[in-house]
N, C-alpha and C positions, 0 to 999 in steps of 0.2 A: 607537417601534423596539422591536423584540423584543428579549428578554433576551439576550446574548453566549452563543453557543453554543461550548463548547470540544470541539475536535477534536484528538485525537493522531493521527499517521499513521507507517507501518514499511515502507519501501523505500527505494534510493539515488540521489539526483539531488541538483543544487543549482539553486537558484533565481536566475535571471538578473535584476538590480534596474537598471533603465534609471538612466544618469545617475551611479551610484555605481562606484566602483573602489576596490581597496586592493592593498597590497603584501604579500607573505608577510614574517613575521617572519625566516625562515630560507629562502634558495634553495632547500634539500634539502628542505623540509616538503612531504610528499604535499599535493595540492590540498584534501582533505577536512580538513586543520587549519591552513587560512588563517586569519588574525586575524578579530576578531570582525566586522568591518564587513562581510565577506562573508556573515555571517549561517549561516555552518556550523561546525560543532562535533561532535566525535565524540559518538556517540551516548548514551553513558553520562552525559554531562553532565547538570544540572540544566535542565530546561527552562523553569524560570522565568529564568534567567541567559541564554539565548539571545536575541540580538536579532529584532526582529519586522520582517518585510517587508510592507507594505501594498499591495493590491490593491483597486480599486474597480470597480464595475460596475453593469449596470441588470438587475435579476432579471426571469428569463424568458428571458433570452439567455445565450450561452456566453460565459463571461469566462476568457480566456487565463491560465494559471498561469506559463507560461515556465519549465518545469523542465527542467532538463538533468542528466546522469550527472555527479556531480564528480570521478569517477575509473573507470580502466579496469577492467572485471569486473564490474560491478553489472550485477544480471539485474533486480531489479523493486524498485518502491517501496511502501509500506505507509501507509496513512491510517488508523489505529484509531480507534474510537468514533465512526464517520463518522456525521453526521445522517442520519435515514430521509427525510427530507422533500427531501435533496438527492442529486445524483449527478454521477458524473465521465463526460466522454464516451469513456474508454476503460477497460479492465479490468471489473472485475466486484466485486461486494459478496459479503463472505464473513464471516457472523457479526459483524455491527456495525462490520467494518473494510473497506476498499476496496484492493484489490490492482491494480497496474498495471505491464504489462512496460516493461523499460526503453526500447525502442523506440519506446513510444507517449508517452513523456514530454514531447518536444519540444511536440506539437501537444495536449497535455491541457488541458482546460478545465472549469470547474466550472459545472454547472447547476443552476438554483433555478426554483420554480414562479413563474409571474407573482405581482406583488403581494407577494412575499416581501421582507422588511425586518428587517435586522439585521447584525450583525458576525460572521462566522464564523471561529473561530481552527483553523488547520490545522497538526498537525505532522506532518511528512513525514520516514519514516525509510526509509535507503536500505540495500539488501541485495545482498551478492554470490552467497549461496545461501540454503535455507532452513534449515541446520544451524547456523550461526551467527548472533552478534548482528548487529544493523545497524553498520554502518561509519561512518555519520554521519547527522544530521538537522538539520532547520531547521524554523522557525514562520514561518507567514504569516497576515496578518489581511486576510479579504476582506470589504470593505464592499459592503453588497448594498441597493439603494433599488428601490421600484417606480418606473417610466416617467414616473408623474407626479409624484413627490418629486424625481427627479433631474432633469425638467425647471425644477422651482422652484428648486432649488438651484444654477441655472447663474448665476454672477456677471455683472452688467452687463459691457459691453466695456471693456476698460482696468482694471478692478476686479479684484484676484486673489481667488480664493477664499479662505474661510477654512479653518487649518488645526486640526484637531482636537489638543487638547492632551493629554488622557489616554484611557483606555479603560476602562470597568468590567471588574470581575473577573470570570471564567467562573464560572457556577454549578456545584455539586459535581456529580461524575460518577454516572449510575445505577449500580446494583449490576449486575454480570454477570449475564447470562442464562445459566443452565445448558444445556448442549447437549441436543438432541433427536433421537430417531432421525428420519432422514428417511423420507419417504413413497418407495414404489417409484419414482412417477413422478419424483419429487426426485432419487433417488438415479442413475437412469439419465440423466437430463439432466446431472447434475454428473459423472458418468463421461463421456459424449459429449464435454463440454467438455473436460475435462482430457485425452481422448486427442486432440482436435482440437490442443491447446496444446502436446502431445509431439510430435506431427509438424510443427508449425511450429517445431520448435527450444527453446519457452519451458518447459524442463524444470523450472525453480523453481515456477514459478506451477501447473504441473500436479500437482508435489508437494503442494502447499499445498492444492489442491481434494481430492486423495486423502486427505491428512491429516485435513481437515474432515470427511470422510465417516465415518474409521476412527474418531476421537474420538467420534463421534455414533452408534457402534454399528453402522455398517455393514461388514459380512465381505466384501464385494467391495472397497470401499473400501481396507480394509485389506490386502486381498491384492494390490491393484493398486500400492499404494504400496510393499510388500515386493518386488515386481517391479522396480521402477524402481532397487533397491540388487542384485538377484541377478544375479551374473556369467551363470549357466546362461541366464537369461531375456534378458539384454541381448546374448548372441551372434545372437539371431536380429533384433536390431534394429539399424538403421543411423542412428543420432540421434546428432549432436555434443554432446559436453559431459556425456553418460550415464556417470557413474564407479560402479563396483559399491562396495558396502561391506557385507560378510559380516555383521557384528554387526547394523546396522540392518536389512538383510534379514530377519534371524532375529527381532527384535524385532517387526517388523510381522507376519510369518507367526504368530508366537505369539499377537498380537492378533487375527488373523484365526480362528485355531482356537478361541480362547476365546468367540469371536461364533458358533461354528458353521461355518466353512468347511471341508469336507472335504479339497478339493483344495489346502490350505495344510498339510495334514499331510503329504503327498508332498512337496510343495516343501521343505518343512523337514526332512524325513528326506534327501533329496538333497542339501541345504545340508551335513548333518552328517556 
C-alpha cells in the first residue's frame, strides 16, 4: 500500500456520513458549528482535532464523496495540495489545489488511476466568496484499493469485515512551487474558462482563475479581475452576484499596470 497522501482542501460544504447523526449543542447554532460528531468545525480550528469521515472504493472508478453545502451562501469548496495523480469529477485544478462550484458538490466523485492503492486524506474548505476566509472545513479519508485487492478483501458470507484501528500519519508536505508566468496558450485558455464561469453565474470561481493569472504575471488576468469589481465595467453586465468594490478594483488595475497593461491606465484614471 502506498504511503498516506495528505491533502488539505478549501471550499464550503458538509459531508453526509451514512448511519451517523447528531444534535446541535444549541438549537440556535448555525449548521457549520454543529458538534464534533458531524465532522464540521470552523475553518480556523486545528485540522488535527477534526474527526475523520471514511470512504472506501476501487481505484479506477468514480468514488462518490457525498458533499453538500453546510450553510446558505456557500459558493465553492477548495481542496488544497490535491495529489497530481488524482482528480475530481467536477471543477478544476488550480496551482496544486482543486476548486469545485457549490452546484457540483452533491455529485462530486474522486477519480484515481487503475491500480492505485493507498489512503488519501482530504481537507475540504468551504467558502462564501474568495475575499474572506473559509467558514467551515472537514476531513475525510478515502481508502483506495485495486480491483484485485478489493475482491480478495471481501469477507466470506456471514463474517464481518475487519475494521482498521489506526491510520499512518501523513508524510511531510512538499515545499510550495513558486508561480510561473503562463504561456500565451495557457493564458487564453484560462481567460476563456473564467469568462464562461462568469456567464454561468459562478463569479467566485471566475475570480479565482483571474487572480491566479494575475499573481502569475498576466496583465490580462489582473485587468480582468479588476473589471469584476469596477462599477463602471459592471454596468454593462447583467450577472447576479457581481458586487463592485472600488479599492479592490484599483488594487488589481495597479497590478495590471505594473505588468505593462496600457488599458488599465485608462480604467484606473476613470475610477480616480
